[in-house]
Each structure stands twice: as structure tokens, then as C-alpha cells.
C-alpha positions as CSV (number, residue, x, y, z in Angstrom):
1,X,-13.8,10.8,37.0
2,X,-10.5,10.4,38.8
3,X,-7.8,13.2,38.6
4,X,-4.1,13.2,38.4
5,X,-3.8,14.2,42.0
6,X,-5.8,11.0,43.0
7,X,-3.2,9.1,41.0
8,X,-0.4,10.9,43.0
9,X,-1.8,10.0,46.3
10,X,-2.5,6.3,45.3
11,X,1.2,5.9,44.0
12,X,2.7,7.8,46.9
13,X,4.3,10.3,44.6
14,X,3.9,13.9,43.7
15,X,1.5,15.2,40.9
16,X,4.7,16.4,39.2
17,X,6.2,13.0,39.0
18,X,2.7,11.5,37.6
19,X,2.9,14.4,35.0
20,X,6.5,13.4,34.0
21,X,5.6,9.7,33.6
22,X,2.8,10.5,31.4
23,X,4.6,13.1,29.3
24,X,7.8,11.1,29.0
25,X,9.9,14.0,29.9
26,X,12.3,14.0,32.6
27,X,13.8,11.1,34.5
28,X,11.6,8.8,36.6
29,X,12.9,5.3,38.0
30,X,11.4,2.3,36.7
31,X,10.0,1.4,40.2
32,X,8.2,4.6,40.4
33,X,6.9,4.2,36.9
34,X,5.3,1.1,37.8
35,X,3.5,2.5,40.9
36,X,2.2,5.2,38.9
37,X,0.9,3.0,35.9
38,X,-0.7,0.7,38.7
39,X,-2.3,3.7,40.3
40,X,-3.6,4.8,36.9
41,X,-5.1,1.3,36.4
42,X,-6.7,1.1,39.8
43,X,-8.2,4.6,39.6
44,X,-9.3,4.5,36.1
45,X,-7.6,7.9,35.4
46,X,-7.6,8.9,31.8
47,X,-5.3,11.8,30.9
48,X,-6.6,14.9,28.9
49,X,-5.0,14.2,25.5
50,X,-5.4,17.8,24.4
51,X,-3.6,19.0,27.5
52,X,-0.8,16.5,27.0
53,X,-0.6,17.5,23.2
54,X,-0.1,21.2,24.3
55,X,2.4,20.3,27.1
56,X,4.7,17.9,25.0
57,X,4.0,19.4,21.4
58,X,3.5,15.7,20.4
59,X,0.5,13.3,20.2
60,X,2.6,10.1,19.3
61,X,-0.1,9.6,16.6
62,X,0.6,9.1,12.8
63,X,-2.2,9.6,10.2
64,X,-2.8,7.3,7.2
65,X,-5.0,8.6,4.2
66,X,-6.5,6.1,1.8
67,X,-9.4,6.4,-0.5
68,X,-12.1,3.9,0.3
69,X,-12.1,2.4,-3.1
70,X,-8.9,0.5,-2.1
71,X,-10.3,-0.8,1.2
72,X,-11.2,-4.2,-0.3
73,X,-8.5,-6.9,-1.0
74,X,-5.3,-8.2,0.4
75,X,-3.1,-5.4,-0.8
76,X,-4.7,-2.7,1.4
77,X,-4.8,-5.1,4.3
78,X,-1.2,-5.5,4.2
79,X,-0.4,-1.8,4.0
80,X,-2.7,-1.2,7.0
81,X,-1.4,-4.0,9.0
82,X,2.4,-3.3,8.2
83,X,1.8,0.4,9.0
84,X,0.0,-0.5,12.2
85,X,2.5,-3.0,13.4
86,X,5.7,-0.8,12.4
87,X,4.2,2.2,14.1
88,X,3.4,0.1,17.3
89,X,7.0,-1.1,17.4
90,X,7.9,2.5,17.5
91,X,5.5,3.6,20.2
92,X,3.2,5.4,17.8
93,X,-0.6,5.0,17.2
94,X,-2.1,4.8,13.6
95,X,-5.2,6.7,12.9
96,X,-6.9,6.0,9.5
97,X,-8.6,8.6,7.6
98,X,-10.8,8.2,4.5
99,X,-9.6,9.9,1.3
100,X,-13.0,9.4,-0.3
101,X,-13.5,10.1,-4.1
102,X,-11.6,13.2,-5.1
103,X,-8.4,15.3,-4.7
104,X,-10.3,17.8,-2.8
105,X,-11.6,15.2,-0.3
106,X,-8.0,13.6,0.1
107,X,-6.7,17.1,0.8
108,X,-9.5,17.5,3.4
109,X,-8.4,14.3,5.1
110,X,-4.9,15.4,5.4
111,X,-5.9,18.7,6.8
112,X,-8.2,16.9,9.3
113,X,-5.5,14.7,10.7
114,X,-3.0,17.6,10.9
115,X,-5.8,19.7,12.7
116,X,-6.0,16.5,15.2
117,X,-2.4,17.3,15.9
118,X,-1.0,14.1,14.3
119,X,2.7,14.3,14.4
120,X,2.9,13.2,10.8
121,X,0.8,12.0,8.0
122,X,1.1,9.1,5.4
123,X,-0.9,9.2,2.2
124,X,-1.5,6.6,-0.3
125,X,-3.1,8.8,-3.0
126,X,-5.5,8.1,-5.8
127,X,-6.5,11.7,-7.1
128,X,-3.8,14.2,-5.8
129,X,-1.3,14.9,-8.4
130,X,2.5,14.9,-7.7
131,X,2.6,18.8,-7.8
132,X,-0.4,19.1,-5.3
133,X,1.5,16.8,-2.9
134,X,4.6,18.7,-3.2
135,X,2.7,21.8,-2.4
136,X,1.1,20.2,0.6
137,X,4.3,19.3,2.0
138,X,5.5,22.7,1.4
139,X,2.7,24.2,3.5
140,X,2.9,22.1,6.8
141,X,5.6,21.7,9.3
142,X,4.6,18.1,10.1
143,X,6.4,15.5,8.0
144,X,4.2,13.9,5.1
145,X,5.1,10.8,3.2
146,X,3.7,9.7,0.1
147,X,3.3,5.9,-0.9
148,X,3.2,4.7,-4.3
149,X,3.7,7.7,-6.2
150,X,6.9,9.7,-7.4
151,X,7.2,13.3,-6.2
152,X,9.0,15.9,-8.4
153,X,10.3,18.3,-5.7
154,X,10.1,16.4,-2.3
155,X,11.7,13.0,-3.3
156,X,12.8,12.1,0.2
157,X,9.0,12.1,1.0
158,X,7.9,9.5,-1.4
159,X,8.3,5.7,-1.5
160,X,7.3,4.0,-4.8
161,X,7.1,0.7,-6.5
162,X,8.5,0.2,-10.1
163,X,5.1,-1.0,-11.6
164,X,6.2,-0.4,-14.9
165,X,9.5,-2.3,-14.5
166,X,7.6,-5.1,-12.8
167,X,4.9,-5.5,-15.7
168,X,7.8,-5.4,-18.2
169,X,9.5,-8.1,-16.4
170,X,6.3,-10.3,-16.0
171,X,5.5,-9.7,-19.8
172,X,9.0,-10.6,-20.9
173,X,9.0,-13.9,-18.8
174,X,6.0,-15.0,-20.9
175,X,7.8,-14.1,-24.0
176,X,10.9,-16.2,-22.9
177,X,8.4,-19.0,-22.3
178,X,7.5,-19.0,-26.1
179,X,4.5,-16.8,-25.9
180,X,3.9,-14.3,-28.7
181,X,0.2,-13.4,-28.5
182,X,-0.1,-12.0,-25.1
183,X,-3.3,-10.3,-23.8
184,X,-3.4,-7.8,-21.0
185,X,-6.1,-6.8,-18.5
186,X,-5.9,-3.2,-17.2
187,X,-6.9,-1.9,-13.9
188,X,-9.1,1.2,-13.6
189,X,-7.4,3.7,-15.9
190,X,-7.6,6.7,-13.6
191,X,-5.1,5.0,-11.5
192,X,-1.4,5.6,-12.1
193,X,-0.7,2.1,-11.0
194,X,-3.0,0.7,-13.5
195,X,-1.3,3.1,-16.3
196,X,2.2,2.1,-15.3
197,X,1.6,-1.6,-15.4
198,X,0.0,-1.2,-18.9
199,X,3.0,0.8,-20.0
200,X,5.4,-1.9,-18.9
201,X,3.4,-4.5,-20.9
202,X,3.6,-2.3,-24.1
203,X,7.3,-1.7,-23.3
204,X,8.1,-5.4,-23.3
205,X,6.4,-6.1,-26.6
206,X,8.3,-3.5,-28.3
207,X,11.6,-4.7,-26.7
208,X,10.7,-8.1,-28.1
209,X,9.7,-6.6,-31.6
210,X,6.2,-7.9,-31.1
211,X,3.5,-5.8,-32.8
212,X,1.1,-4.4,-30.2
213,X,-2.6,-5.4,-30.9
214,X,-5.2,-3.1,-29.2
215,X,-7.7,-5.8,-29.6
216,X,-5.6,-7.8,-27.0
217,X,-5.9,-5.2,-24.3
218,X,-9.2,-5.3,-22.2
219,X,-10.3,-2.9,-19.5
220,X,-10.8,-4.2,-16.0
221,X,-11.6,-2.3,-12.8
222,X,-9.6,-4.3,-10.3
223,X,-12.6,-6.8,-9.4
224,X,-13.0,-10.5,-10.1
225,X,-16.2,-9.6,-11.9
226,X,-14.3,-7.2,-14.2
227,X,-11.6,-9.7,-14.9
228,X,-14.3,-12.2,-15.9
229,X,-15.9,-9.5,-18.1
230,X,-12.4,-8.8,-19.8
231,X,-11.7,-12.4,-20.5
232,X,-15.2,-12.7,-22.1
233,X,-14.3,-9.7,-24.2
234,X,-10.9,-11.0,-25.3
235,X,-12.5,-14.4,-26.2
236,X,-15.4,-12.4,-28.2
237,X,-12.8,-10.6,-30.1
238,X,-11.7,-13.9,-31.9
239,X,-8.1,-12.8,-31.4
240,X,-5.6,-15.6,-30.9
241,X,-3.6,-15.4,-27.7
242,X,-1.7,-17.8,-25.5
243,X,-1.3,-15.7,-22.3
244,X,-2.8,-13.0,-20.2
245,X,-1.2,-10.5,-17.9
246,X,-3.9,-9.2,-15.5
247,X,-3.2,-6.1,-13.5
248,X,-4.1,-7.7,-10.2
249,X,-4.8,-11.1,-8.8
250,X,-8.5,-10.6,-8.3
251,X,-9.0,-9.9,-12.1
252,X,-6.7,-12.9,-13.0
253,X,-9.0,-15.1,-10.7
254,X,-12.1,-13.8,-12.6
255,X,-10.3,-14.5,-16.0
256,X,-9.3,-18.1,-15.1
257,X,-13.1,-18.7,-14.2
258,X,-14.2,-17.5,-17.6
259,X,-11.6,-19.6,-19.4
260,X,-12.5,-22.6,-17.3
261,X,-16.3,-22.1,-18.0
262,X,-15.3,-21.7,-21.9
263,X,-13.6,-25.2,-21.7
264,X,-10.0,-23.6,-21.9
265,X,-7.4,-25.1,-19.8
266,X,-4.9,-23.0,-17.6
267,X,-2.1,-23.2,-18.4
268,X,-2.6,-25.9,-21.1
269,X,-4.0,-23.4,-23.6
270,X,-3.6,-20.0,-21.9
271,X,-1.1,-18.9,-19.3
272,X,-2.0,-16.4,-16.6
273,X,0.0,-13.9,-14.3
274,X,-1.7,-11.5,-11.8
275,X,-0.3,-9.0,-9.5
276,X,-0.3,-8.5,-5.7
277,X,0.4,-12.3,-4.7
278,X,-2.7,-12.6,-2.6
279,X,-2.5,-15.0,0.1
280,X,-4.8,-17.6,-1.7
281,X,-2.5,-17.5,-4.9
282,X,-0.4,-20.5,-4.0
283,X,-3.7,-22.6,-3.2
284,X,-5.7,-22.0,-6.3
285,X,-5.9,-24.7,-8.9
286,X,-3.8,-24.0,-10.8
287,X,-1.8,-22.1,-8.3
288,X,-1.5,-18.5,-9.6
289,X,1.7,-16.9,-10.8
290,X,1.8,-13.3,-9.6
291,X,4.1,-10.3,-9.0
292,X,4.7,-9.5,-5.4
293,X,5.2,-5.7,-4.4
294,X,7.4,-5.5,-1.5
295,X,4.8,-3.9,0.7
296,X,6.3,-4.5,4.1
297,X,9.8,-3.2,2.9
298,X,8.1,-0.2,1.6
299,X,6.0,0.5,4.7
300,X,9.0,0.0,6.8
301,X,11.0,2.6,4.9
302,X,8.0,4.9,5.2
303,X,7.8,4.6,9.0
304,X,11.7,4.9,9.3
305,X,11.7,8.0,7.2
306,X,8.9,9.7,9.3
307,X,10.7,8.6,12.8
308,X,13.9,10.2,11.2
309,X,12.1,13.3,10.3
310,X,10.5,13.6,13.7
311,X,13.4,12.6,15.9
312,X,16.3,13.4,13.8
313,X,18.4,10.9,12.0
314,X,19.6,9.4,8.6
315,X,17.3,9.6,5.5
316,X,18.3,6.7,3.3
317,X,18.3,7.5,-0.7
318,X,16.5,4.6,-1.6
319,X,12.8,5.2,-2.5
320,X,12.1,3.1,-5.5
321,X,11.5,-0.6,-4.7
322,X,11.3,-3.7,-6.9
323,X,8.8,-6.4,-7.3
324,X,9.5,-10.0,-7.8
325,X,7.4,-12.5,-9.9
326,X,6.3,-15.7,-8.2
327,X,6.2,-18.4,-10.8
328,X,3.5,-21.1,-10.2
329,X,1.5,-23.5,-12.0
330,X,-0.6,-20.8,-14.0
331,X,2.3,-20.4,-16.5
332,X,3.0,-23.0,-19.1
333,X,5.3,-23.2,-22.2
334,X,4.1,-20.9,-25.2
335,X,3.3,-22.3,-28.6
336,X,6.5,-21.2,-29.9
337,X,8.5,-23.6,-27.5
338,X,6.2,-26.5,-27.5
């Protein structure tokens, strides 16, 4: 294995110069940097990361904790790709850690990343409570940003989406199109996002003076199969409904398949709205109306805040982002307009 001294000899510079290039500390001319980088390439030198961390007190790595139940689907893919891209643009590396299936395991994942000397940690929590996350932020010097949850104490350390407001607006849009009997397919009810979206649906019915009918609320589990089963349950209830709001697009797709198999046309007889605006939504038949969360903007703000916390700088006050309804062919006029 080659050494830093061999790199220095190859580049025709001192060992101290190679060290300055690797650490980023101290001025080194661009021409000299190129000589050092070329020597590193030719010698196959790999710097000791632990030694570099100790010398610079920084790893240039940012950790991301996400429970593995969220790995499937386009929503997580967008979160991961945006985080990786924006960190790369800022010269940082992303390290992904599995939060697994409990609050304790999410906490262990955070601790593991901090033990790896990550400069900061992003967490998309499923189980940790806001109070627990506030406590974790208090205990550690490294910045920790929380995505998709509201914190009580450290509001500058969280970025959220207004899921209740988005669901309210989606349901109100259906009401404005003449729908009064509107069904709802929930996500897994151990998810704060699912609870907020259900709450927004209920708030819209109340706002429009439409009685809530519990038989028109079916529980799903985020998957197409659960959406299919929820639609089956709604049809079996014999309740009349002309529209469905599904808590994500995967369940909306499953519901549409069940309606199709039952000879029910979308949007002719039932209108459907989903959430997440998956890439295939515009290409389905009918094209799926969906609520688009501003994931790119949210992750951009998360990274900007972390960089500001690490390097010093301005922290914006905006931490709640608004979703947008993408209206497509799966919505038709309700019976009160036809």
C-alpha cells in the first residue's frame, strides 16, 4: 500500500503539501493540487479517513436515517436522490442508515452515524416522537435535521409538509366538482402522515357541512394490494359514493383496478385522487390526479440548513411546505353538477 510520502515524491512536493491538499486547509496553488491528485491516482494512495477526521475535525459526510418500511416506492426514491444530489453539490457524501422497526432502533441508527463522525444527521422518522427528537438534538453537538415532522422545541431543525392542508384542499376540490359522497382510503394509521391526511379529509367534509360517514373510510397500508382491498371493502359496504381520496398513489392504483374489475368506470362513475404524484401517474389510463409534495424543495431546505449550521450562515424561517394538486383525467364532475 502506497504512503503519503510516496505521493509527495511522485508529485515533487513536500509531505506537508500533500497533507494540506487532502485536508483542504491552507493555500495550495491549483497547479500543485493537480500534481498531487495525479500522483494519488498513479500511486493508488488511499488516505486514512480516521486520521483525516481527527486532523480536520470533519468527515464531510452527512447521515440519513429512514426506516426500511419506506424504501419501496417513488416517494423515498425522490427523497434519497435529492439528498444525494444536493449533498454532492455541496461537496459532501451521503451515508444511509436503516431505522428498522422501532423508536429504539431509529435512535440506535442516529447514534451509529454520530459514532462514525458524520458531520450531521438527517432523520425521516417513523417511530420517534417529537419530544424524543428534541431530546436527541439537545444531547449532540452535531446538527440534526428532522424531515416531515413538527418539533415543539427545535423548530429550526425540522422541515415539514402540510399533509392535513393538502388533503383538505384535495377533498374540497372534489366537493367543488359536485361530489358529496366521498370515500377515503387511509395509509397505515401508525404513520403521522396518514393521520394528518385523514384529518384533512374530515375537516373538508365539516367545512362543507357534509356529514362524515365512517363506512366511507377504509384502511389501507400504502400498497396497491391494500388499495384494492380497501376499494373492495367500500363496494361491499353498499354505501353510495362518487369519489375516493386515497392516501397515496399506489393505493389509488389498486382501487382503480378493483373498480375496473367491478365494471365501474373512472372517472365516469367514481373520481379518484391519490398522493405523491408518482412518475407513472400521467401515463395511466385514466391519468391519475394526485397531490404532489415539494420533496425537492424540502430536501434543498434541509441541506441548506445543515450547511448553515456547519459553516455558519442564515437560517430561513420557512419550515412548512405546501403541496399542489395535479388535476388529471381521473376526476370528473360529481352528480350534483351533472
